[in-house]
C-alpha positions in Angstrom: 0.0 0.0 0.0 1.4 3.4 -1.0 1.1 6.7 1.0 -0.9 9.6 -0.4 0.4 13.1 0.1 -2.1 15.6 1.5 -1.4 19.3 0.7 -3.7 22.2 1.7 -6.5 19.7 2.5 -6.4 18.2 -1.0 -5.6 14.6 -1.8 -3.2 13.9 -4.6 -4.0 10.6 -6.3 -1.3 8.5 -7.9 -1.2 8.5 -11.7 -1.9 4.7 -11.9 -5.0 5.0 -9.7 -8.2 3.8 -11.3 -11.8 3.7 -9.9 -13.4 0.3 -9.9 -16.9 0.9 -11.2 -18.0 -2.7 -10.7 -18.3 -2.3 -6.9 -21.9 -2.3 -5.9 -23.1 -0.9 -2.6 -26.2 -2.3 -1.0 -28.9 0.3 -0.5 -31.1 0.2 2.5 -34.4 -1.6 2.1 -37.4 0.5 1.2 -40.0 0.7 3.9 -43.7 1.5 3.6 -44.7 5.1 4.4 -46.3 5.1 7.8 -50.0 6.0 8.1 -50.4 9.2 10.1 -53.3 10.6 12.1 -53.0 14.3 11.1 -55.9 15.3 13.4 -54.0 14.0 16.5 -50.8 15.7 15.3 -52.6 19.0 14.7 -54.0 18.8 18.3 -50.6 17.9 19.7 -48.9 20.9 18.1 -51.5 23.3 19.4 -50.0 23.0 22.9 -49.4 26.6 24.1 -46.2 25.6 25.8 -44.4 24.7 22.5 -42.1 27.1 20.7 -43.9 29.4 18.1 -43.8 33.0 16.8 -45.3 34.2 20.1 -43.4 31.9 22.5 -39.6 31.9 21.9 -38.9 28.9 24.1 -40.5 25.5 24.8 -41.4 24.7 28.4 -40.2 21.5 30.0 -43.8 20.3 30.7 -44.8 20.8 27.0 -41.6 19.0 25.8 -42.3 16.0 28.0 -45.9 15.9 27.0 -44.9 16.0 23.3 -42.3 13.3 23.7 -44.7 11.0 25.5 -47.5 11.3 23.0 -45.9 11.9 19.6 -45.7 8.2 18.8 -49.5 7.9 18.9 -49.8 9.7 15.6 -48.5 6.6 13.8 -51.6 4.4 13.2 -51.7 0.7 12.8 -53.5 -0.1 9.5 -55.5 -2.8 11.3 -56.2 -0.7 14.4 -59.8 0.1 13.2 -60.5 -3.6 13.0 -59.1 -4.3 16.5 -61.0 -1.5 18.1 -64.2 -3.6 17.9 -65.0 -7.2 17.8 -65.1 -8.4 14.1 -68.8 -9.2 14.4 -69.6 -5.6 15.4 -67.8 -3.9 12.6 -70.3 -3.6 9.8 -69.8 -2.8 6.2 -70.7 0.9 6.5 -68.0 1.5 9.2 -65.4 -0.3 7.1 -66.1 2.0 4.1 -66.2 5.1 6.4 -62.9 4.3 8.1 -61.2 3.3 4.8 -62.1 6.7 3.3 -61.3 8.9 6.3 -58.9 11.8 5.4 -56.8 11.2 8.5 -55.8 7.7 7.2 -54.4 9.1 3.9 -50.7 9.6 3.8 -48.6 11.3 1.2 -45.1 10.0 0.1 -44.0 13.5 -0.9 -44.0 16.6 1.3 -47.0 18.2 -0.4 -50.4 19.2 0.9 -51.4 17.3 4.1 -54.6 19.1 5.1 -58.1 18.0 4.7 -58.1 15.5 1.9 -61.5 14.8 0.3 -62.7 11.3 0.8 -62.5 8.8 -2.1 -65.6 8.1 -4.1 -67.6 5.2 -2.8 -67.9 2.5 -5.4 -70.1 -0.5 -4.9 -68.2 -3.7 -4.0 -69.3 -7.3 -4.5 -67.0 -8.8 -1.9 -66.0 -7.7 1.6 -62.5 -9.0 2.5 -61.8 -10.0 6.0 -58.5 -8.8 7.4 -58.4 -11.1 10.4 -59.6 -14.6 11.1 -62.9 -14.5 13.0 -65.4 -16.9 14.2 -68.4 -14.8 13.3 -70.4 -16.4 10.6 -71.8 -13.0 9.5 -68.3 -11.9 8.3 -68.2 -14.7 5.8 -71.7 -14.6 4.5 -70.9 -12.0 1.8 -68.6 -14.5 0.2 -71.4 -17.0 -0.1 -74.0 -14.6 -1.4 -72.1 -12.7 -4.1 -74.8 -13.5 -6.6 -78.5 -13.7 -5.8 -80.8 -15.6 -8.1 -84.5 -15.0 -7.9 -86.6 -18.1 -8.1 -90.1 -16.5 -8.1 -91.5 -17.1 -11.6 -93.6 -13.9 -11.6 -90.6 -11.8 -10.6 -88.4 -13.5 -13.2 -91.0 -12.9 -15.9 -91.3 -9.2 -14.8 -87.6 -8.7 -15.0 -87.4 -10.4 -18.4 -90.1 -8.1 -19.8 -88.3 -5.1 -18.4 -85.0 -6.3 -20.1 -86.8 -6.9 -23.4 -88.2 -3.3 -23.4 -84.7 -1.9 -22.8 -82.9 -4.0 -25.4 -85.4 -3.9 -28.2 -85.4 -0.1 -28.2 -82.2 -0.4 -30.1 -82.2 -1.2 -33.8 -81.2 -4.8 -34.6 -77.9 -3.6 -36.2 -77.1 -1.6 -33.0 -77.4 -4.5 -30.6 -74.3 -6.5 -29.6 -74.0 -10.3 -29.7 -74.3 -10.5 -25.9 -77.5 -8.4 -26.0 -79.0 -10.7 -28.7 -78.1 -13.7 -26.5 -79.9 -12.1 -23.5 -83.0 -11.7 -25.7 -82.8 -15.3 -26.8 -82.4 -16.6 -23.3 -85.5 -14.6 -22.2 -87.7 -15.6 -25.2 -86.9 -19.3 -24.9 -88.3 -19.3 -21.4 -91.7 -18.0 -22.6 -94.1 -20.8 -23.5 -96.2 -18.4 -25.6 -93.2 -17.9 -27.9 -91.7 -21.4 -27.9 -95.1 -22.8 -29.0 -95.0 -20.7 -32.1 -91.3 -21.3 -33.1 -90.4 -24.8 -34.4 -87.0 -25.0 -32.7 -84.5 -23.1 -30.5 -82.2 -22.8 -33.5 -84.9 -20.8 -35.4 -85.6 -18.7 -32.2 -82.0 -17.9 -31.8 -81.9 -16.4 -35.4 -85.2 -14.5 -34.7 -83.8 -13.0 -31.6 -81.4 -11.0 -33.8 -84.2 -9.3 -35.9 -86.9 -8.6 -33.2 -88.1 -5.0 -33.1 -90.4 -3.0 -30.8 -93.7 -1.2 -31.8 -94.9 1.7 -29.6 -98.5 3.0 -29.9 -98.9 6.2 -27.9 -102.7 6.6 -28.1 -105.5 4.3 -27.1 -108.2 3.0 -29.4 -105.6 2.3 -32.2 -106.0 -0.7 -34.4 -103.0 -3.1 -34.6 -103.0 -5.6 -37.5 -101.8 -9.0 -36.4 -101.4 -10.5 -39.9 -98.1 -8.7 -40.3 -96.3 -10.7 -37.6 -96.3 -12.1 -34.1 -96.7 -9.5 -31.3 -95.7 -10.0 -27.7 -97.2 -7.4 -25.3 -94.5 -5.7 -23.3 -96.6 -2.8 -21.9 -100.3 -2.0 -21.8 -103.2 -4.1 -22.8 -105.3 -4.7 -25.9 -108.7 -6.1 -26.9 -108.9 -8.6 -29.8 -111.4 -7.7 -32.5 -111.6 -11.2 -33.9 -111.4 -14.8 -33.0 -108.9 -16.4 -33.1 -106.5 -13.6 -32.4 -103.3 -15.8 -32.6 -102.5 -18.4 -35.2 -101.1 -21.7 -34.0 -100.7 -25.2 -35.5 -103.9 -26.4 -33.8 -106.2 -23.7 -35.3 -104.8 -23.4 -38.8 -108.0 -25.0 -40.2 -110.1 -22.3 -38.6 -108.6 -19.7 -41.0 -109.7 -21.7 -44.0 -113.1 -22.6 -42.6 -114.3 -19.1 -41.4 -114.4 -16.6 -44.3 -114.6 -13.6 -42.0 -113.4 -13.1 -38.4 -115.9 -13.0 -35.6 -116.0 -9.8 -33.5 -115.0 -10.3 -30.0 -114.3 -7.3 -27.7 -114.9 -8.8 -24.3 -111.5 -10.4 -23.8 -108.4 -8.4 -22.7 -104.8 -9.3 -23.5 -102.2 -8.1 -21.0 -98.4 -8.1 -20.6 -96.8 -11.4 -21.6 -99.5 -12.5 -24.0 -99.3 -12.7 -27.8 -101.4 -12.1 -30.9 -100.8 -12.3 -34.6 -99.0 -14.9 -36.6 -95.5 -15.9 -37.9 -96.8 -17.3 -41.2 -98.8 -14.9 -43.2 -102.4 -16.0 -43.9 -102.6 -16.3 -47.7 -105.5 -14.7 -49.4 -105.9 -12.0 -46.8 -104.6 -8.4 -46.9 -102.2 -7.3 -44.1 -104.7 -4.6 -43.1 -107.7 -7.0 -42.9 -109.7 -7.5 -39.7 -108.1 -10.9 -39.3 -105.9 -11.2 -36.1 -106.6 -7.6 -35.3 -106.6 -6.0 -31.8 -107.3 -2.6 -30.4 -105.1 -0.8 -27.8 -106.8 0.0 -24.5 -104.1 2.1 -22.9 -101.7 4.9 -24.0 -98.0 4.0 -24.8 -98.6 0.3 -25.5 -95.4 -1.5 -26.5 -95.1 -4.8 -28.5 -92.2 -7.0 -29.4 -92.7 -7.9 -33.0 -91.4 -10.7 -35.2 -92.6 -9.9 -38.8 -93.7 -12.6 -41.2 -91.1 -11.5 -43.7 -88.3 -11.9 -41.2 -89.6 -15.3 -40.1 -89.8 -16.5 -43.7 -86.3 -15.2 -44.5 -84.8 -16.9 -41.4 -86.5 -20.2 -42.3 -85.2 -20.1 -45.8 -81.7 -19.2 -44.6 -81.7 -22.2 -42.2 -83.0 -24.5 -44.9 -80.4 -23.4 -47.4 -77.6 -23.7 -44.8 -78.8 -27.3 -43.9 -79.0 -28.2 -47.6 -75.4 -26.9 -48.1 -74.1 -28.9 -45.1 -75.9 -32.1 -46.2 -74.6 -31.7 -49.8 -71.0 -31.1 -48.5 -71.2 -34.3 -46.3 -72.2 -36.3 -49.4 -69.7 -34.7 -51.8 -66.8 -35.4 -49.4 -67.5 -39.1 -49.3 -65.4 -41.0 -51.8 -68.4 -42.9 -53.1 -70.4 -39.8 -54.0 -67.6 -37.5 -55.1 -68.3 -37.7 -58.8 -72.1 -37.8 -58.6 -74.1 -35.4 -60.8 -75.6 -32.4 -59.1 -79.2 -33.4 -59.5 -79.2 -36.9 -57.9 -76.8 -35.5 -55.2 -79.4 -32.9 -54.2 -82.2 -35.4 -54.3 -80.3 -37.7 -51.9 -79.3 -34.8 -49.6 -83.0 -33.9 -49.1 -83.6 -37.2 -47.4 -80.8 -36.8 -44.8 -81.7 -36.0 -41.1 -79.1 -34.9 -38.6 -78.7 -37.0 -35.4 -76.0 -37.7 -32.8 -74.9 -40.8 -30.8 -72.9 -41.1 -27.6 -69.7 -43.1 -27.4 -70.0 -46.9 -27.2 -73.4 -46.9 -28.9 -73.9 -49.9 -31.2 -75.1 -48.6 -34.5 -75.2 -51.8 -36.5 -74.9 -55.4 -35.4 -73.3 -58.1 -37.5 -75.8 -60.5 -39.0 -78.7 -57.9 -38.9 -80.0 -55.5 -41.4 -78.8 -51.9 -41.1 -81.5 -49.7 -39.6 -80.4 -46.7 -41.8 -77.8 -45.4 -44.2 -75.2 -43.3 -42.2 -73.0 -40.5 -43.3 -70.4 -39.5 -40.6 -70.2 -35.8 -40.0 -67.8 -35.8 -37.1 -66.4 -38.5 -34.8 -65.1 -42.1 -35.2 -66.6 -45.6 -35.3 -64.9 -49.0 -34.8 -65.7 -51.8 -37.2 -65.8 -55.2 -35.4 -65.9 -58.7 -36.8 -66.8 -62.0 -35.0 -64.2 -64.8 -34.7 -64.5 -68.3 -33.2 -61.5 -69.1 -30.9 -60.5 -71.8 -28.4 -60.5 -70.6 -24.8 -58.5 -72.4 -22.1 -60.3 -72.7 -18.7 -58.4 -72.6 -15.4 -58.8 -76.4 -15.1 -57.0 -76.9 -18.4 -60.1 -77.7 -20.5 -60.7 -75.9 -23.8 -64.0 -74.6 -25.2 -65.1 -72.7 -28.3 -66.0 -69.1 -27.8 -67.0 -66.2 -30.1 -65.1 -63.0 -29.7 -65.1 -59.6 -31.6 -62.0 -58.1 -33.2 -61.6 -54.5 -34.2 -60.7 -54.7 -37.9 -60.7 -51.0 -38.7 -62.5 -47.7 -38.2 -64.7 -45.2 -40.0 -64.0 -41.5 -39.7 -65.4 -38.2 -41.1 -66.7 -38.2 -44.7 -67.4 -42.0 -44.7 -70.7 -43.9 -45.0 -72.1 -47.3 -44.3 -75.2 -49.4 -44.7 -76.1 -48.6 -48.4 -76.0 -52.2 -49.7 -77.7 -53.7 -46.6 -80.6 -51.3 -47.0 -80.9 -51.5 -50.8 -80.6 -55.3 -51.1 -82.3 -56.1 -47.7 -79.3 -58.2 -46.5 -77.6 -58.5 -43.2 -74.4 -56.5 -42.4 -71.0 -58.2 -42.5 -69.7 -56.4 -39.5 -70.7 -54.5 -36.4 -70.2 -50.7 -36.1 -69.8 -49.1 -32.7 -69.3 -45.4 -32.0 -65.9 -44.9 -30.3 -66.4 -41.2 -29.7 -69.3 -38.7 -29.7 -70.8 -39.1 -33.2 -72.6 -36.6 -35.3 -74.0 -38.0 -38.5 -76.7 -37.7 -41.1 -79.0 -40.7 -41.6 -81.5 -41.8 -44.3 -84.4 -43.9 -43.2 -85.1 -46.9 -45.5 -88.7 -45.8 -46.0 -87.6 -42.5 -47.6 -85.7 -44.2 -50.4 -89.1 -44.7 -52.1 -89.0 -41.0 -52.9 -85.9 -41.5 -55.2 -86.3 -42.3 -58.9 -85.0 -45.6 -60.3 -81.9 -44.0 -61.9 -80.8 -42.6 -58.5 -81.4 -45.9 -56.8 -79.2 -47.7 -59.4 -76.5 -45.1 -59.1 -76.6 -45.5 -55.3 -76.2 -49.3 -55.6 -73.4 -49.2 -58.1 -71.4 -46.5 -56.2 -71.1 -48.5 -52.9 -69.7 -51.7 -51.6 -70.3 -53.8 -48.5 -68.6 -52.3 -45.5 -65.4 -54.4 -44.9 -67.0 -57.1 -46.9 -63.7 -58.3 -48.5 -62.2 -59.6 -45.3 -61.6 -63.4 -45.1 -61.6 -65.6 -42.0 -57.8 -65.8 -42.3 -57.5 -62.1 -42.1 -59.7 -61.9 -39.1 -57.8 -64.7 -37.3 -54.4 -63.0 -38.1 -55.6 -59.7 -36.7 -57.0 -61.5 -33.6 -53.6 -63.2 -33.0 -51.7 -59.9 -33.4 -54.0 -58.1 -30.9 -53.8 -61.0 -28.4 -50.0 -61.1 -28.6 -49.8 -57.3 -28.0 -52.2 -57.6 -25.0 -50.2 -60.4 -23.5 -46.9 -58.5 -24.0 -48.3 -55.4 -22.2 -49.6 -57.5 -19.3 -46.1 -59.2 -19.0 -44.4 -55.8 -18.9 -46.8 -54.6 -16.3 -46.2 -57.6 -14.1 -42.4 -57.2 -14.3 -42.7 -53.5 -13.3 -45.0 -54.4 -10.4 -42.7 -57.1 -9.2 -39.7 -54.8 -9.3 -41.6 -52.2 -7.3 -42.7 -54.6 -4.7 -39.2 -56.2 -4.4 -37.5 -52.9 -3.8 -40.1 -51.7 -1.4 -41.2 -48.8 -3.5 -44.7 -47.6 -2.7 -45.9 -45.0 -5.1 -47.6 -42.1 -3.3 -45.7 -42.6 0.0 -42.4 -41.4 1.3 -39.9 -39.9 -1.2 -42.2 -41.2 -4.0 -45.1 -39.1 -2.9 -44.4 -36.5 -5.6 
């Protein structure tokens, strides 16, 4: 170590001296800013014995009093919870104490006077800072969401929501708002009885509108659409005032509507029709009502919107059915006309896993076209089974010979020729498919039937008994090998004293 000369209070560093910038000094840990009670500090500083502009010196009594009490201005954040038993501290006191100006501290030396309280926002949960044994402190966690089970109140809230949402134009509503409208409408029997399926109702929920009639004694024509009363009441001017599947014949039998002004329709009831009555003008007396109150509001589904939605769904279904057929290898090169004729006969259905669709030796109940999912194809084989006593007996077992996946079909030859299937087909996963009932094949012409017969073969009908026995032997050998490996591993574990899930093998 070399000596450094000091001259006139200055230090002369040697020429070869260098500063090591890599040295890092540990900074003190940051601590949270204490919470101060400014009201208590303000009262403590008002002691007349302390030094101020009027008093040049502090008295000993004032100094001792300040030193004994100054530490009380530091507040424990949980002191307001400890001041009362947890059960006596209600929600209002929590909010009041949490927003008190004296509990607000500032990290910088700025203004520390009266700070305005924070805005009170509604909260869904009430956190508990200490563990208590009062059940009342934990009830807010269990009742975060309240569901009303009273049918009348649910219906009233649903009507109120429909009035609010339908005031917007259909193009202004969001997807979530349309879903809310759909959820409300599907719970109304008066609406579901008019609509054939929930799929159609979901499409109609997007195009519903609201009609508002501000004056009483106005005539509302029901032949323009189906009307659901949201506010007010009406009196029907004809019977029937709503068209359903059960009274369709009444419109053809009665040439003119019957006046009927005694009945009154209120909120939640419907009038009108989804299907326009042919041969009648929209402004005819048929299905007409009269408003009885001012500001009547109706949710309306027009006949034109209903017709358009039905056509769109039918066209979409027709396209999906045609695509399923065209993706199948047997129907890929079919002409357009017979392909559409066959697609019109398809009906959509679904099956759960492990469902037996077709059994070997029986006729196929339908022609199937797989839309999604997989099926296992099984064949029966006769094998010798050795009993525990050493005797052998003949048994029939099933062997998985293959699988059917998307864009594949089965059952055509069995249905057309009325012959039993050569294999069993079992759904291995959830299955969505289109089926054709054998009775509907009578609607096809002879050319399409011949084309259907020539384009298909028996499902796995080219397998011989040797192929089935060979596949059975391979699967049995694989199964025995897996069982042997498993037994070896189990013996090794038991020999070494390894117990999975215990001790050092717990993780």
